[in-house]
DOTORPA-517921 format. One line per 2 residues: number of its first residue (from 1); their letters; for each residue x, y, z of N, C-alpha, C, O. Coordinates in Angstrom, 1 decimal. Layout:
<vexmis>
NUM> a> X:Y:Z:X:Y:Z:X:Y:Z:X:Y:Z  ...
</vexmis>
This chain:
<vexmis>
1> xx> 0.9:-1.3:-0.2:0.1:0.0:0.0:0.8:1.2:0.1:0.3:2.2:-0.3  1.8:1.3:0.6:3.0:2.5:0.8:3.3:2.8:-0.7:3.0:4.0:-1.0
3> xx> 3.7:2.1:-1.5:4.2:2.2:-2.6:3.2:3.0:-3.4:3.5:4.1:-4.0  1.9:2.4:-3.4:0.8:3.0:-4.2:0.6:4.4:-3.9:0.3:5.2:-4.8
5> xx> 0.6:4.8:-2.6:0.2:6.0:-2.2:1.3:7.1:-2.7:1.0:8.3:-2.7  2.4:6.6:-3.1:3.3:7.6:-3.7:2.9:8.0:-5.1:3.5:9.0:-5.5
7> xx> 2.0:7.4:-5.8:1.4:7.6:-7.0:0.9:9.0:-7.1:0.4:9.4:-6.1  1.0:9.8:-8.1:0.1:11.1:-8.2:-1.5:10.7:-8.1:-2.0:9.7:-8.5
9> xx> -2.2:11.6:-7.5:-3.4:11.4:-7.1:-4.2:12.8:-7.8:-3.9:14.0:-7.5  -5.1:12.6:-8.7:-5.6:14.0:-9.3:-6.9:14.3:-8.6:-8.0:13.8:-8.7
11> xx> -6.6:15.3:-7.7:-7.7:15.7:-6.5:-7.7:17.3:-6.6:-6.7:17.9:-6.8  -8.8:17.8:-6.4:-9.0:19.3:-6.2:-9.3:19.6:-4.7:-9.6:20.7:-4.3
13> xx> -9.3:18.5:-3.9:-9.9:18.5:-2.6:-8.7:18.6:-1.5:-9.0:18.7:-0.3  -7.6:18.5:-1.9:-6.4:18.5:-1.0:-5.4:19.7:-1.6:-5.5:20.3:-2.6
15> xx> -4.4:19.8:-0.5:-3.4:21.0:-0.8:-2.4:20.5:-1.7:-1.5:21.3:-1.9  -2.4:19.3:-2.3:-1.6:18.7:-3.2:-1.8:19.5:-4.6:-3.0:19.5:-5.0
17> xx> -0.9:20.0:-5.2:-1.0:20.6:-6.4:-1.0:19.4:-7.4:-0.6:18.3:-7.2  -1.8:19.8:-8.7:-1.8:18.8:-9.9:-0.2:18.7:-10.4:0.7:19.5:-10.1
19> xx> -0.1:17.7:-11.1:1.2:17.6:-11.7:1.2:18.7:-12.9:0.2:19.1:-13.5  2.5:19.1:-13.1:2.9:20.1:-14.1:2.9:19.6:-15.5:3.9:19.2:-16.1
21> xx> 1.7:19.5:-16.1:1.8:18.7:-17.4:1.5:19.6:-18.5:0.4:20.3:-18.5  2.3:19.8:-19.5:2.2:20.8:-20.5:1.5:20.3:-21.9:1.2:21.1:-22.8
23> xx> 1.2:19.0:-21.9:0.8:18.4:-23.1:-0.6:17.7:-23.0:-1.0:17.2:-21.9  -1.3:17.7:-24.1:-2.7:17.0:-23.9:-2.8:16.1:-25.4:-2.5:16.5:-26.5
25> xx> -3.2:15.0:-24.9:-3.5:14.2:-26.2:-5.2:13.7:-26.0:-5.8:13.9:-25.0  -5.7:13.2:-27.1:-7.0:12.9:-27.2:-7.3:11.3:-26.9:-8.2:10.9:-26.2
27> xx> -6.4:10.4:-27.4:-6.5:9.0:-27.2:-5.1:8.4:-27.6:-4.3:8.8:-28.4  -5.1:7.2:-26.8:-3.7:6.4:-27.2:-4.3:4.9:-26.9:-5.2:4.6:-26.1
29> xx> -3.7:4.2:-27.7:-3.9:2.6:-27.7:-2.5:1.7:-27.5:-1.6:1.9:-28.3  -2.4:0.9:-26.6:-1.2:0.1:-26.5:-1.6:-1.2:-25.9:-2.3:-1.1:-24.9
31> xx> -1.1:-2.4:-26.5:-1.1:-3.7:-25.8:-2.5:-4.0:-25.4:-2.6:-4.6:-24.3  -3.5:-3.6:-26.1:-4.8:-3.9:-25.7:-5.7:-2.9:-24.5:-6.9:-3.0:-24.1
33> xx> -4.7:-1.9:-24.2:-5.2:-0.9:-23.2:-5.5:0.4:-24.0:-4.8:0.6:-25.0  -6.5:1.2:-23.6:-6.9:2.4:-24.3:-7.2:3.5:-23.1:-7.9:3.3:-22.1
35> xx> -6.5:4.8:-23.6:-6.9:5.9:-22.8:-7.4:7.0:-23.7:-6.8:7.2:-24.8  -8.5:7.6:-23.5:-9.1:8.5:-24.4:-9.7:9.8:-23.5:-10.1:9.7:-22.4
37> xx> -9.8:10.8:-24.1:-10.6:12.0:-23.6:-12.1:11.9:-23.8:-12.6:11.7:-24.9  -12.8:12.1:-22.8:-14.4:12.1:-23.1:-15.0:12.9:-21.9:-14.5:12.8:-20.8
39> xx> -16.2:13.7:-22.2:-16.7:14.3:-21.5:-18.2:13.8:-21.3:-19.1:13.8:-22.1  -18.4:13.3:-20.1:-19.7:12.3:-19.7:-20.9:13.2:-20.1:-21.9:12.8:-20.8
41> xx> -20.8:14.4:-19.7:-22.0:15.3:-19.6:-22.4:15.6:-21.1:-23.5:16.0:-21.3  -21.4:15.4:-22.2:-21.8:15.7:-23.7:-22.1:14.4:-24.2:-23.0:14.3:-25.1
43> xx> -21.5:13.4:-23.9:-21.7:12.0:-24.5:-23.1:11.5:-23.9:-23.8:11.0:-24.7  -23.4:11.5:-22.6:-24.4:10.9:-22.0:-24.6:9.4:-21.9:-25.6:8.7:-21.6
45> xx> -23.2:8.9:-22.3:-23.0:7.5:-22.4:-21.5:7.1:-22.4:-20.7:8.0:-22.6  -21.1:5.8:-22.1:-19.6:5.5:-22.2:-19.3:5.3:-23.6:-20.0:4.7:-24.4
47> xx> -18.2:5.8:-23.9:-17.6:5.5:-25.5:-17.6:4.2:-25.7:-17.6:3.5:-24.7  -17.7:3.8:-27.1:-17.7:2.4:-27.6:-16.4:1.9:-27.1:-16.4:0.7:-26.9
49> xx> -15.4:2.4:-26.8:-14.2:1.8:-26.5:-14.4:0.9:-25.2:-13.8:-0.2:-24.9  -15.3:1.4:-24.4:-15.4:0.6:-23.0:-16.1:-0.9:-23.2:-16.5:-1.5:-22.2
51> xx> -16.4:-1.5:-24.6:-17.3:-2.4:-24.7:-16.6:-3.8:-24.2:-17.2:-4.8:-23.9  -15.3:-3.5:-24.1:-14.7:-4.8:-23.8:-14.2:-5.0:-22.3:-13.5:-5.9:-22.0
53> xx> -14.7:-4.0:-21.5:-14.6:-4.1:-20.0:-15.5:-5.2:-19.4:-16.6:-5.4:-19.8  -14.9:-5.9:-18.5:-16.0:-6.6:-17.7:-16.2:-6.3:-16.2:-16.8:-7.0:-15.4
55> xx> -15.6:-5.1:-16.0:-16.0:-4.4:-14.7:-15.8:-2.9:-14.9:-15.1:-2.5:-15.8  -16.5:-2.1:-14.2:-16.5:-0.7:-14.2:-16.3:-0.2:-12.8:-17.1:-0.6:-11.9
57> xx> -15.2:0.8:-12.6:-14.9:1.2:-11.2:-14.4:2.7:-11.6:-13.6:3.1:-12.5  -15.1:3.6:-10.6:-14.8:5.0:-10.7:-14.9:6.0:-9.4:-15.7:5.9:-8.5
59> xx> -14.0:6.8:-9.5:-14.0:7.8:-8.3:-14.4:9.2:-8.7:-13.5:10.1:-8.7  -15.7:9.6:-9.1:-16.1:10.9:-9.8:-15.7:12.1:-8.7:-15.3:11.9:-7.6
61> xx> -15.8:13.2:-9.3:-15.5:14.5:-8.7:-16.5:14.6:-7.6:-17.6:14.2:-7.7  -16.0:15.2:-6.5:-16.8:15.8:-5.4:-17.4:17.1:-5.9:-16.9:17.7:-6.8
63> xx> -18.5:17.5:-5.3:-19.3:18.7:-5.6:-18.4:19.9:-5.5:-18.4:20.9:-6.3  -17.6:19.8:-4.2:-16.9:20.9:-3.8:-15.7:21.2:-4.6:-15.1:22.2:-4.4
65> xx> -15.3:20.2:-5.4:-14.2:20.4:-6.5:-14.4:20.4:-7.8:-13.5:20.6:-8.7  -15.8:20.2:-8.1:-16.1:19.9:-9.7:-15.7:21.1:-10.5:-15.0:20.9:-11.5
67> xx> -16.1:22.4:-10.1:-15.7:23.6:-10.7:-14.1:23.7:-11.2:-13.8:24.0:-12.3  -13.3:23.4:-10.1:-11.9:23.3:-10.3:-11.4:22.2:-11.4:-10.6:22.4:-12.3
69> xx> -12.1:21.1:-11.2:-11.7:20.0:-12.4:-12.1:20.5:-13.8:-11.3:20.3:-14.7  -13.3:21.1:-14.0:-13.7:21.6:-15.2:-12.7:22.7:-15.6:-12.2:22.7:-16.8
71> xx> -12.4:23.7:-14.8:-11.4:24.7:-15.4:-10.0:24.2:-15.7:-9.4:24.7:-16.7  -9.6:23.1:-14.9:-8.4:22.6:-15.3:-8.4:21.8:-16.8:-7.4:21.8:-17.6
73> xx> -9.5:21.3:-17.1:-10.0:20.5:-18.4:-10.1:21.5:-19.4:-10.4:21.1:-20.5  -10.0:22.9:-19.1:-10.2:23.8:-20.0:-11.6:23.4:-21.0:-11.6:23.4:-22.3
75> xx> -12.7:23.2:-20.3:-14.0:22.8:-20.8:-15.1:23.9:-20.6:-15.1:24.6:-19.5  -16.2:24.0:-21.4:-17.4:24.6:-21.1:-17.8:24.3:-19.6:-17.8:23.1:-19.3
77> xx> -18.2:25.1:-18.8:-18.7:24.8:-17.3:-20.1:24.2:-17.7:-20.9:24.7:-18.4  -20.1:22.9:-17.1:-21.5:22.2:-16.8:-21.7:22.2:-15.3:-20.7:22.2:-14.5
79> xx> -23.0:22.1:-14.9:-23.4:21.8:-13.6:-23.1:20.6:-13.0:-23.3:19.5:-13.6  -22.7:20.6:-11.8:-22.7:19.2:-11.1:-23.7:18.3:-11.2:-23.6:17.1:-11.3
81> xx> -25.0:19.2:-11.0:-26.2:17.9:-11.2:-26.2:17.4:-12.5:-26.5:16.2:-12.6  -25.9:18.2:-13.5:-25.6:17.3:-15.1:-24.7:16.4:-15.0:-24.9:15.3:-15.7
83> xx> -23.6:16.5:-14.3:-22.5:15.6:-14.2:-23.1:14.2:-13.5:-23.0:13.1:-14.0  -23.8:14.5:-12.3:-24.3:13.4:-11.5:-25.4:12.5:-12.5:-25.4:11.2:-12.5
85> xx> -26.2:13.3:-13.1:-27.2:12.7:-14.0:-26.4:11.9:-15.2:-26.9:10.8:-15.5  -25.5:12.3:-15.7:-24.6:11.3:-16.7:-24.1:10.3:-16.1:-23.8:9.3:-16.8
87> xx> -23.8:10.3:-14.8:-23.2:9.1:-14.2:-24.4:8.1:-14.1:-24.4:6.9:-14.5  -25.4:8.7:-13.6:-26.7:7.7:-13.4:-27.1:7.2:-14.6:-27.5:6.1:-14.5
89> xx> -27.0:7.8:-15.9:-27.3:7.3:-17.1:-26.6:5.9:-17.3:-27.1:4.9:-17.7  -25.2:6.2:-17.0:-24.3:4.9:-17.4:-24.6:3.8:-16.4:-24.7:2.7:-16.8
91> xx> -24.9:4.2:-15.2:-25.4:3.2:-14.3:-26.7:2.3:-14.7:-26.7:1.1:-14.7  -27.8:3.1:-15.1:-28.9:2.5:-15.4:-29.0:1.8:-16.7:-30.0:1.1:-16.9
93> xx> -28.1:2.0:-17.6:-28.0:1.4:-19.0:-26.9:0.1:-18.9:-26.8:-0.7:-19.9  -26.2:0.0:-17.8:-25.4:-1.2:-17.6:-25.9:-2.5:-16.9:-26.7:-2.6:-16.0
95> xx> -25.2:-3.5:-17.5:-25.6:-4.8:-16.8:-24.1:-5.4:-16.2:-24.1:-6.4:-15.5  -23.2:-4.7:-16.4:-21.8:-5.1:-15.8:-21.8:-4.7:-14.4:-22.4:-3.7:-14.1
97> xx> -21.1:-5.3:-13.7:-20.7:-4.8:-12.3:-20.3:-3.6:-12.4:-19.5:-3.2:-13.3  -20.7:-2.8:-11.5:-20.1:-1.3:-11.5:-19.9:-0.8:-9.9:-20.8:-1.0:-9.1
99> xx> -18.8:-0.3:-9.7:-18.2:0.1:-8.3:-18.1:1.6:-8.3:-17.2:2.0:-9.0  -18.7:2.4:-7.7:-18.2:3.8:-7.6:-18.1:4.5:-6.3:-19.1:4.3:-5.6
101> xx> -17.2:5.2:-5.8:-17.1:5.8:-4.8:-17.8:7.2:-4.7:-17.5:8.2:-5.4  -18.7:7.3:-3.7:-19.6:8.5:-3.8:-19.7:8.9:-2.4:-19.8:8.2:-1.4
103> xx> -19.7:10.5:-2.3:-19.9:11.0:-0.9:-21.4:10.9:-0.4:-22.3:10.6:-1.1  -21.5:11.1:1.0:-22.8:11.1:1.5:-23.7:11.9:1.0:-24.9:11.6:0.9
105> xx> -23.0:13.4:0.6:-23.8:14.4:0.2:-24.7:14.0:-1.3:-25.7:14.6:-1.6  -24.3:13.1:-1.9:-24.8:13.0:-3.3:-25.4:11.3:-3.3:-25.9:10.8:-4.3
107> xx> -25.3:10.7:-2.1:-25.6:9.4:-2.3:-27.2:9.1:-2.6:-27.6:8.1:-3.2  -28.0:10.0:-2.1:-29.5:10.0:-2.3:-30.0:10.0:-3.8:-31.1:9.5:-4.1
109> xx> -29.0:10.5:-4.6:-29.4:10.7:-6.0:-29.2:9.5:-6.8:-29.5:9.4:-8.0  -28.6:8.5:-6.1:-28.2:7.1:-6.9:-29.3:6.0:-6.2:-29.6:6.0:-5.0
111> xx> -29.9:5.3:-7.2:-31.0:4.2:-6.8:-30.4:2.9:-7.0:-29.2:2.8:-7.5  -31.2:1.9:-6.7:-31.1:0.7:-6.8:-29.7:-0.2:-6.7:-29.2:-1.0:-7.4
113> xx> -29.2:0.5:-5.5:-27.7:-0.1:-5.1:-27.8:-1.3:-4.8:-28.9:-1.8:-4.3  -26.7:-2.2:-5.0:-26.8:-3.7:-4.4:-26.1:-3.4:-3.0:-26.6:-3.8:-2.0
115> xx> -25.0:-2.8:-3.0:-24.0:-2.7:-1.9:-23.7:-1.4:-1.4:-23.6:-0.5:-2.3  -23.6:-0.9:-0.3:-22.7:0.2:0.1:-21.9:-0.1:1.2:-22.3:-0.6:2.2
117> xx> -20.7:0.1:1.0:-19.7:-0.4:2.0:-18.8:0.8:2.3:-18.3:1.6:1.5  -18.6:0.9:3.7:-17.6:2.1:4.2:-16.1:1.9:3.7:-15.7:0.7:4.0
119> xx> -15.4:2.7:3.1:-14.1:2.7:2.6:-13.4:3.9:2.7:-14.0:5.0:2.5  -12.0:3.9:3.1:-11.0:5.0:3.1:-10.4:5.4:1.8:-9.6:4.8:1.2
121> xx> -11.1:6.6:1.5:-10.3:7.0:0.1:-9.4:8.3:0.5:-9.8:9.4:0.8  -8.1:7.8:0.4:-7.0:8.7:0.7:-7.3:9.6:1.9:-7.4:10.8:1.9
123> xx> -7.3:8.8:3.0:-7.6:9.3:4.3:-8.9:9.7:4.8:-9.0:10.0:6.0  -9.9:9.7:4.0:-11.3:9.9:4.5:-12.2:9.0:4.2:-12.3:8.5:3.1
125> xx> -13.0:8.8:5.2:-14.1:7.7:5.2:-15.3:8.0:4.3:-15.9:9.0:4.5  -15.7:7.2:3.2:-17.0:7.4:2.3:-17.4:6.3:2.2:-17.3:5.4:3.0
127> xx> -18.2:6.2:0.9:-19.0:5.1:0.4:-18.5:4.5:-0.7:-18.2:5.2:-1.7  -18.3:3.2:-0.7:-18.1:2.4:-1.8:-19.3:1.7:-2.3:-19.7:0.7:-1.7
129> xx> -19.9:2.2:-3.4:-21.5:1.7:-3.9:-21.3:0.8:-5.2:-20.5:1.2:-6.1  -21.9:-0.3:-5.2:-21.9:-1.3:-6.0:-23.2:-1.6:-6.7:-24.2:-1.7:-6.0
131> xx> -23.3:-1.8:-8.1:-24.5:-2.3:-8.7:-24.2:-3.5:-9.6:-23.1:-3.6:-10.0  -25.1:-4.3:-9.9:-25.2:-5.6:-10.7:-23.9:-6.4:-10.0:-23.2:-7.0:-10.7
133> xx> -23.6:-6.4:-8.7:-22.5:-7.1:-8.2:-22.8:-7.6:-6.8:-22.8:-6.7:-5.9  -23.1:-8.8:-6.3:-23.3:-9.3:-5.1:-22.2:-9.9:-4.4:-22.3:-10.3:-3.2
135> xx> -21.0:-10.0:-5.1:-20.0:-10.9:-4.6:-19.5:-10.3:-3.2:-19.8:-9.1:-2.8  -19.0:-10.9:-2.6:-18.4:-10.7:-1.3:-16.8:-10.8:-1.5:-16.2:-11.8:-1.7
137> xx> -16.1:-9.4:-1.5:-14.8:-9.4:-1.8:-14.0:-9.4:-0.5:-12.9:-8.9:-0.6  -14.4:-9.8:0.7:-13.7:-10.0:1.9:-13.2:-8.8:2.5:-13.9:-7.8:2.4
139> xx> -12.1:-8.7:3.2:-11.6:-7.4:3.9:-10.8:-6.7:3.1:-9.9:-7.1:2.3  -11.1:-5.3:3.2:-10.4:-4.3:2.7:-10.6:-3.0:3.3:-11.7:-2.7:3.9
141> xx> -9.5:-2.1:3.2:-9.9:-0.8:4.0:-9.8:0.4:3.0:-10.5:1.4:3.1  -8.9:0.3:2.1:-8.8:1.7:1.1:-9.1:1.4:-0.4:-9.0:0.3:-0.8
143> xx> -9.5:2.3:-1.1:-9.8:2.2:-2.4:-8.7:1.5:-3.1:-9.1:0.8:-4.1  -7.5:1.4:-3.0:-6.6:0.9:-3.7:-6.6:-0.8:-3.4:-6.3:-1.6:-4.2
145> xx> -6.9:-0.9:-2.2:-7.1:-2.4:-1.6:-8.1:-2.9:-2.6:-8.0:-3.9:-3.2  -9.3:-2.2:-2.5:-10.7:-2.8:-3.3:-10.2:-3.1:-4.6:-10.4:-4.2:-5.1
147> xx> -9.5:-2.0:-5.4:-9.3:-1.9:-7.0:-8.3:-3.4:-7.0:-8.5:-4.2:-7.9  -7.5:-3.6:-6.1:-6.6:-4.9:-6.4:-7.5:-6.2:-6.0:-7.1:-7.4:-6.4
149> xx> -8.7:-6.1:-5.3:-9.5:-7.1:-5.2:-10.4:-7.4:-6.5:-10.7:-8.5:-6.9  -10.6:-6.3:-7.2:-11.2:-6.4:-8.2:-10.3:-7.0:-9.5:-10.8:-7.8:-10.3
151> xx> -9.1:-6.7:-9.5:-8.2:-7.0:-10.4:-7.8:-8.4:-10.4:-7.2:-8.9:-11.4  -8.0:-9.0:-9.2:-7.8:-10.6:-8.9:-9.0:-11.4:-9.6:-8.8:-12.5:-10.0
153> xx> -10.1:-10.7:-9.8:-11.4:-11.4:-10.3:-11.7:-11.1:-11.7:-12.3:-11.9:-12.4  -11.4:-9.9:-12.2:-11.8:-9.3:-13.4:-10.7:-9.2:-14.4:-9.6:-9.0:-13.9
155> xx> -10.9:-9.2:-15.8:-9.8:-9.2:-16.9:-9.6:-7.7:-17.1:-8.4:-7.3:-17.3  -10.6:-6.8:-17.3:-10.3:-5.4:-17.9:-11.3:-4.6:-17.1:-12.4:-5.0:-17.0
157> xx> -10.7:-3.4:-16.6:-11.4:-2.5:-15.9:-11.8:-1.4:-16.9:-11.0:-1.2:-17.8  -12.8:-0.7:-16.7:-13.1:0.5:-17.3:-13.5:1.4:-16.2:-14.3:1.2:-15.4
159> xx> -12.7:2.9:-16.4:-12.6:3.9:-15.5:-12.9:5.3:-16.2:-12.1:5.8:-16.9  -14.3:5.8:-15.9:-14.4:7.0:-16.7:-14.3:8.3:-16.0:-14.8:9.3:-16.4
161> xx> -13.7:8.2:-15.0:-13.1:9.4:-14.4:-11.9:9.2:-13.9:-11.8:9.1:-12.7  -10.8:9.0:-14.7:-9.7:8.1:-14.4:-8.4:9.0:-13.9:-7.4:8.4:-13.5
163> xx> -8.5:10.2:-13.9:-7.6:11.1:-13.3:-6.2:10.8:-13.9:-6.1:10.8:-15.1  -5.2:10.5:-13.0:-3.8:10.0:-13.4:-3.6:8.4:-13.7:-2.5:7.8:-13.9
165> xx> -4.8:7.9:-13.6:-4.8:6.4:-13.9:-4.5:5.5:-12.9:-4.1:4.4:-13.3  -4.6:5.6:-11.6:-4.2:4.7:-10.6:-4.9:3.4:-10.8:-4.4:2.3:-10.6
167> xx> -6.3:3.5:-11.2:-7.0:2.2:-11.3:-6.5:1.4:-12.3:-6.6:0.1:-12.3  -6.1:2.0:-13.4:-5.1:1.2:-14.6:-4.1:0.5:-14.1:-3.8:-0.7:-14.4
169> xx> -3.3:1.5:-13.2:-2.0:1.0:-12.9:-2.2:-0.4:-12.1:-1.6:-1.4:-12.4  -3.1:-0.4:-11.1:-3.2:-1.6:-10.1:-3.6:-2.7:-11.2:-2.9:-3.7:-11.2
171> xx> -4.6:-2.5:-12.0:-4.8:-3.6:-13.0:-3.5:-4.1:-13.8:-3.3:-5.3:-14.1  -2.9:-3.1:-14.2:-1.7:-3.5:-15.0:-0.6:-4.4:-14.0:0.0:-5.4:-14.4
173> xx> -0.5:-4.0:-12.9:0.3:-4.8:-11.8:-0.3:-6.2:-11.7:0.5:-7.1:-11.4  -1.5:-6.4:-12.0:-1.9:-7.8:-12.0:-2.0:-8.4:-13.3:-2.6:-9.4:-13.6
175> xx> -1.3:-7.8:-14.1:-1.3:-8.4:-15.8:-2.7:-8.3:-16.2:-3.1:-9.2:-17.0  -3.6:-7.4:-16.0:-4.9:-7.1:-16.6:-4.9:-5.9:-17.5:-3.9:-5.2:-17.6
177> xx> -6.0:-5.9:-18.1:-6.1:-4.5:-19.0:-7.0:-3.5:-18.4:-7.6:-3.6:-17.3  -6.9:-2.2:-19.2:-7.8:-1.2:-18.6:-8.1:-0.3:-19.7:-7.3:-0.1:-20.5
179> xx> -9.4:0.2:-19.7:-9.8:1.2:-20.6:-10.2:2.5:-19.5:-11.0:2.3:-18.6  -9.6:3.7:-19.9:-9.8:4.8:-19.1:-9.9:5.9:-19.7:-9.2:6.2:-20.8
181> xx> -10.9:6.8:-19.1:-11.2:8.1:-19.9:-11.3:9.2:-18.7:-11.5:8.9:-17.5  -11.0:10.5:-19.2:-11.3:11.5:-18.3:-11.6:12.7:-19.2:-11.4:12.5:-20.5
183> xx> -12.0:13.7:-18.7:-12.5:15.0:-19.3:-11.2:15.9:-19.7:-11.3:16.8:-20.6  -10.0:15.6:-19.0:-8.9:16.5:-18.8:-7.8:15.7:-19.8:-7.4:14.6:-19.5
185> xx> -7.4:16.4:-21.0:-6.5:15.9:-21.7:-5.1:15.7:-21.3:-4.4:14.8:-21.8  -4.7:16.4:-20.2:-3.5:16.4:-19.5:-3.4:15.0:-18.9:-2.4:14.3:-19.1
187> xx> -4.5:14.8:-18.2:-4.6:13.4:-17.8:-4.4:12.1:-18.8:-3.8:11.0:-18.5  -4.9:12.4:-19.9:-4.9:11.3:-20.8:-3.3:11.3:-21.3:-2.7:10.3:-21.5
189> xx> -2.7:12.4:-21.4:-1.4:12.4:-21.9:-0.4:11.6:-20.5:0.5:10.8:-20.7  -0.8:12.1:-19.4:-0.1:11.4:-18.3:-0.2:9.9:-18.2:0.8:9.2:-18.0
191> xx> -1.5:9.4:-18.3:-1.6:7.9:-18.4:-1.0:7.2:-19.5:-0.4:6.2:-19.3  -1.0:7.9:-20.6:-0.4:7.2:-21.8:1.3:7.1:-21.8:2.0:6.2:-22.4
193> xx> 1.7:8.3:-21.1:3.2:8.4:-20.7:3.6:7.4:-19.7:4.5:6.6:-20.0  3.0:7.5:-18.7:3.4:6.7:-17.5:3.2:5.2:-17.6:4.1:4.4:-17.4
195> xx> 1.9:4.7:-18.0:1.3:3.4:-18.1:1.6:2.7:-19.5:1.7:1.4:-19.7  1.6:3.4:-20.5:1.3:3.0:-21.9:2.5:3.2:-22.8:2.4:2.8:-24.0
197> xx> 3.8:3.8:-22.4:4.8:4.1:-23.1:4.8:5.0:-24.3:5.6:5.0:-25.2  3.8:5.9:-24.2:3.7:7.1:-25.1:4.9:7.9:-25.0:5.4:8.2:-23.9
199> xx> 5.4:8.4:-26.0:6.4:9.4:-26.1:6.1:10.3:-27.2:5.5:10.0:-28.3  6.5:11.6:-26.9:6.5:12.8:-27.9:7.8:13.1:-28.2:8.7:12.6:-27.5
201> xx> 8.0:13.9:-29.2:9.3:14.3:-29.8:10.0:15.0:-28.6:11.2:14.9:-28.2  9.2:15.8:-28.0:9.7:16.8:-27.0:10.0:15.9:-25.6:10.6:16.4:-24.7
203> xx> 9.6:14.8:-25.6:9.7:14.1:-24.2:11.3:13.8:-24.0:12.0:13.6:-25.0  11.7:13.7:-22.8:13.1:13.4:-22.5:13.3:12.0:-22.8:14.4:11.5:-22.6
</vexmis>
């Protein structure tokens, strides 16, 4: 666990500054893994690239940090409620297992939950919410612990709020595949570079 905590975490709710990333890319594929830029509020559904995932896991933005996330992504401002509705649309149209970490402030907006489990997300207790999955994953404490459990059971994870790609990193450590997306093109570049061997002419 200590090793994973040193990996960059794309958050707007901590004092940690985001990585200084100058480049953006829209999409990159390598060795069966895919990372792409995607705005859930515009698409209202998952991109077709997610079709081969057998598990969906994500850690969406918190309400208090949403405007900062959108500003970083240099996208037209959408409302947090619209973002939550887009995630709900994904859930309602899916039959695959889905696990999403949600704060208590927004939990009532999500229906038909199969499981709600307390979990430690980077030092804060919150809710791990599951749909289409009644499996007992045993004992775990943190989000990283749980993703590792998923990587033991499933072959390919899809994360539609991927940030710097720690979900994909854990699946990769288990020799599994990932499909990752985020609204921020800087995050897409960081994932492609750090996990998938992407290089630009200007890279060292």
